[in-house]
C-alpha positions in Angstrom: 14.8 11.3 -24.5 17.1 12.6 -21.8 16.2 10.8 -18.5 17.4 10.5 -15.0 17.0 7.9 -12.3 16.6 9.1 -8.7 17.3 6.4 -6.1 19.3 4.2 -8.5 21.1 2.3 -5.8 18.2 0.2 -4.4 17.0 -3.0 -6.0 14.1 -1.4 -7.9 16.2 1.7 -8.8 19.1 -0.3 -10.1 16.7 -2.3 -12.2 15.2 0.9 -13.6 18.6 2.1 -14.4 19.4 -1.2 -16.3 16.3 -0.9 -18.4 16.8 2.7 -19.2 20.5 2.1 -20.2 19.3 -0.5 -22.7 16.2 1.3 -23.9 16.7 2.4 -27.6 14.9 5.8 -26.9 16.5 6.8 -23.6 19.7 8.6 -22.8 20.5 8.3 -19.1 22.0 11.6 -18.2 22.1 11.2 -14.4 21.6 8.5 -11.8 21.5 9.5 -8.2 22.1 7.7 -4.9 22.4 10.0 -1.9 24.4 7.7 0.3 26.6 6.6 -2.7 27.2 9.9 -4.3 30.6 9.9 -6.0 30.8 6.2 -6.1 31.0 4.3 -9.4 27.8 2.6 -10.5 29.9 -0.4 -11.6 31.3 -0.9 -8.1 27.9 -0.8 -6.4 26.1 -2.8 -9.0 28.7 -4.9 -10.9 26.1 -6.3 -13.2 25.9 -2.8 -14.8 29.7 -2.5 -15.4 29.5 -3.1 -19.2 26.5 -0.7 -19.6 27.8 2.1 -17.4 31.6 1.7 -17.1 32.2 5.3 -16.2 28.9 6.4 -14.7 29.1 7.8 -11.1 26.2 8.3 -8.7 25.3 11.9 -8.3 23.5 13.6 -5.3 19.8 14.0 -5.7 20.0 17.7 -6.5 21.8 16.9 -9.7 18.6 15.5 -11.2 16.9 18.8 -10.6 19.5 20.7 -12.6 20.2 18.3 -15.4 17.8 19.5 -18.2 15.9 16.2 -18.2 12.8 15.4 -20.1 11.7 12.5 -17.8 12.8 11.3 -14.3 12.2 7.8 -12.8 12.0 8.1 -9.0 12.7 5.1 -6.9 12.6 6.3 -3.3 11.0 5.1 -0.1 7.5 6.4 0.7 7.4 10.0 1.9 10.5 11.1 0.0 8.9 11.6 -3.4 6.7 14.4 -2.1 9.8 16.5 -1.5 11.1 16.1 -5.1 8.3 15.4 -7.4 6.5 18.8 -7.1 9.6 20.7 -8.2 10.1 18.4 -11.2 6.4 18.6 -12.2 6.4 22.4 -11.9 9.4 22.5 -14.2 7.6 20.5 -16.9 9.5 17.3 -16.4 7.7 14.0 -16.8 7.9 11.9 -13.6 7.5 8.2 -13.2 7.4 7.5 -9.5 7.9 3.9 -8.2 7.1 4.9 -4.7 3.8 5.0 -2.9 3.4 8.7 -2.5 1.0 9.4 -5.5 -0.8 6.0 -5.8 -3.8 6.7 -3.5 -6.3 9.2 -4.7 -7.7 10.1 -1.2 -5.2 11.9 1.0 -7.1 10.7 4.1 -6.4 7.1 3.1 -2.7 8.0 2.6 -2.5 9.5 6.1 -4.4 6.5 7.6 -2.1 3.9 6.1 1.2 5.7 6.0 1.0 7.6 9.3 1.5 11.2 8.2 -0.4 13.8 6.2 0.3 14.0 2.4 2.5 17.1 1.7 1.0 17.7 -1.8 -2.5 16.4 -2.0 -3.2 18.7 -4.9 -1.0 16.5 -7.1 -2.9 13.3 -6.4 -5.6 14.3 -8.9 -3.0 14.8 -11.6 -1.3 11.4 -11.0 -2.1 8.5 -13.3 -2.0 5.0 -11.9 0.6 3.1 -14.0 -1.0 -0.3 -14.3 -1.1 -0.3 -18.1 -3.4 -3.2 -18.7 -6.2 -1.4 -16.8 -5.3 2.3 -17.4 -3.8 2.4 -20.8 -5.9 5.2 -22.2 -5.5 7.4 -19.1 -1.7 7.1 -19.3 -1.3 8.6 -22.8 0.3 12.0 -22.4 0.5 11.7 -18.6 3.1 13.9 -16.8 3.0 12.2 -13.4 2.7 8.4 -13.2 2.4 6.5 -10.0 3.8 3.0 -10.6 1.7 0.4 -8.7 3.2 -1.7 -5.9 4.2 -5.3 -6.7 1.4 -6.9 -4.6 -1.4 -4.7 -6.1 -0.1 -5.4 -9.6 -0.3 -9.1 -9.2 -3.6 -9.0 -7.3 -5.3 -6.6 -9.6 -4.4 -8.4 -12.7 -5.6 -11.7 -11.2 -8.9 -10.5 -9.8 -9.7 -7.4 -11.9 -11.5 -9.1 -14.8 -13.8 -11.0 -12.4 -14.6 -7.9 -10.3 -15.2 -5.8 -13.4 -17.6 -8.5 -14.8 -19.6 -8.6 -11.6 -19.2 -12.3 -11.2 -17.6 -12.1 -7.7 -18.6 -10.3 -4.5 -16.9 -7.1 -3.7 -16.6 -8.0 0.0 -15.0 -11.0 1.7 -12.1 -11.3 -0.8 -9.0 -13.0 0.6 -5.6 -12.5 -0.9 -2.5 -14.5 0.0 0.8 -13.7 -1.6 4.4 -15.0 -1.6 7.3 -12.6 -2.4 11.0 -12.9 -3.0 13.1 -11.0 -0.5 14.2 -8.3 -3.0 10.7 -6.9 -2.5 11.8 -5.9 1.0 14.5 -3.6 -0.4 18.2 -3.4 0.0 18.3 -2.4 3.6 19.4 -4.8 6.3 17.0 -6.1 8.9 16.9 -9.0 11.3 14.2 -10.9 9.3 16.4 -10.7 6.2 19.4 -12.3 7.8 20.4 -15.6 6.1 20.0 -17.7 9.2 16.4 -16.6 9.7 15.4 -16.4 6.1 16.8 -19.7 4.7 14.5 -22.7 4.7 11.8 -20.4 6.2 8.6 -18.6 5.3 7.1 -15.7 7.2 3.8 -13.8 7.1 4.2 -10.1 7.8 2.2 -6.9 7.7 -0.8 -8.7 9.2 -4.1 -6.8 8.7 -2.3 -3.5 8.0 0.0 -3.9 5.0 0.2 -0.6 3.2 -0.6 -2.1 -0.2 -4.1 -3.0 1.0 -5.8 0.3 0.3 -4.1 0.4 -3.1 -5.7 -2.9 -4.0 -9.1 -1.9 -2.7 -8.9 1.4 -4.6 -8.0 -0.4 -7.9 -10.6 -3.2 -7.5 -13.3 -1.2 -5.8 -13.6 -4.0 -3.3 -12.9 -4.9 0.3 -10.2 -7.5 0.9 -8.1 -9.2 3.5 -4.5 -9.3 2.5 -1.7 -11.4 3.9 1.8 -11.2 2.4 4.5 -13.8 3.0 8.3 -13.6 2.6 9.9 -16.7 1.1 13.6 -17.5 0.6 14.0 -16.6 -3.0 15.7 -13.4 -4.4 12.8 -12.4 -6.7 9.4 -13.5 -7.9 5.8 -13.2 -6.6 2.9 -15.6 -6.5 -0.6 -14.5 -5.6 -3.6 -16.8 -4.7 -6.8 -14.8 -4.4 -10.2 -16.1 -3.3 -13.5 -14.4 -3.9 -17.1 -15.6 -3.3 -19.1 -16.0 -6.5 -22.2 -14.0 -7.4 -25.1 -16.0 -8.9 -23.3 -19.3 -9.3 -20.7 -20.6 -11.7 -22.3 -20.1 -15.1 -19.1 -18.8 -16.8 -15.7 -20.2 -17.7 -13.0 -18.3 -15.7 -10.2 -19.0 -18.2 -12.4 -17.8 -21.1 -13.1 -14.6 -19.2 -9.3 -14.1 -18.6 -8.7 -14.6 -22.3 -11.3 -12.1 -23.2 -9.7 -9.6 -20.9 -6.1 -10.1 -21.8 -5.5 -11.8 -25.2 -4.5 -8.4 -26.6 -2.1 -7.6 -23.8 1.5 -8.4 -24.8 2.7 -9.0 -21.2 -0.2 -11.1 -19.9 -0.1 -14.9 -20.3 -3.3 -16.7 -19.5 -2.4 -20.2 -18.5 -4.6 -23.3 -18.1 -2.0 -24.6 -15.5 -1.5 -22.7 -12.2 1.5 -20.4 -12.6 4.6 -20.8 -10.5 6.6 -18.1 -8.8 9.5 -18.6 -11.1 7.7 -18.6 -14.5 8.0 -14.8 -15.1 11.3 -14.2 -13.4 13.5 -12.1 -15.7 10.6 -10.8 -17.7 7.9 -8.1 -17.6 5.3 -10.9 -17.9 2.3 -11.6 -15.6 1.0 -15.2 -15.7 -2.7 -15.5 -14.7 -5.0 -18.5 -14.2 -8.3 -19.2 -12.4 -10.6 -22.0 -11.2 -14.1 -22.2 -9.8 -14.7 -24.4 -6.8 -18.3 -25.6 -7.2 -18.3 -27.2 -3.8 -17.8 -23.9 -1.9 -19.0 -21.4 -4.6 -15.7 -19.6 -4.6 -13.4 -18.4 -7.3 -9.6 -19.0 -7.1 -7.6 -16.6 -9.1 -3.8 -16.8 -9.4 -1.0 -14.7 -10.8 2.8 -14.6 -10.8 5.2 -11.8 -11.7 8.8 -10.8 -11.2 8.4 -8.3 -8.4 11.3 -6.1 -9.6 10.1 -6.0 -13.3 6.4 -6.2 -13.8 6.1 -5.3 -10.1 8.3 -2.2 -10.3 10.9 -1.3 -12.9 9.5 -3.0 -16.0 6.1 -1.6 -15.2 7.6 1.9 -14.9 9.2 1.7 -18.3 6.0 0.1 -19.8 3.9 3.0 -18.5 6.5 5.5 -19.8 6.3 3.9 -23.2 2.6 4.3 -23.3 2.7 7.9 -22.0 5.1 9.1 -24.7 3.5 7.1 -27.5 5.9 4.2 -28.0 4.9 0.6 -28.3 4.5 -0.6 -24.8 6.9 -3.5 -25.2 9.8 -1.4 -26.4 12.9 -2.1 -24.4 11.3 -4.7 -22.2 11.8 -8.5 -21.9 8.9 -10.8 -22.8 10.7 -14.0 -21.8 11.9 -15.1 -18.5 15.1 -17.1 -17.5 15.2 -20.8 -17.1 16.3 -22.5 -14.9 
């Protein structure tokens, strides 16, 4: 299939480009990077030199005129709304890694992102690209909204328990640690080495924009606090939810029932570490019940650039077009 990658210069976009270049069923026709148009991909992302020795970044408009069958869009929020409608209208399949088409309620989008949605009519056509929870809805989808990294890890950890009705839908607390690649390629004071190294920092207190996405997916109210830690990639979530009606269930057994048929979910008796899935499209999940307090502790870890972004995008594309969802995706991480 002839595909393009819009926004292929950022961390997530470059990872999408890497996966598309190695996918057996994709031909990458164009990769765009507005500020790097005319520059060789290999000079901007040297790790792609062997895969794309002669590829040059094109301006965004090139993807609109390239006779493509599918386009992966990896742009900051607000930008997809300017491009996706034209692609969809022309019959191109769109896999959007940004936030523009994740929330079903345009009022919620405006509340959390600070501006009105330009194309609320497309929200109803968008399919949420968390395959493990929306596999059937993704088949044949033309517009896929790839979940954020935090909502992916959180929803996969808590989803089976919320669905089973064994935890309350209010009073849930989510703490998450993320590698700095999740903040993107742009430069900011808090990403300077002197501040970041040997440090940990909470941010987005009370108003992180992934909060409504988690609440929409889980149908629950939660308090979310993300933390930046000095590693390049990886994500570890610890989520706490009050139990409903006691602890008369085995949380690991419930996770096995939910995920044993999912090729990218690893249910672990041991608590996952941030590094376990790095380099793979895997999500590690585990859970415990604290009988003393009557709370559930659910944990998960993912590679924020793979299962949290690019890998998830390709996994959803695989499902949408009818391929095995594991096609072209790594199921093992890197050690050490």
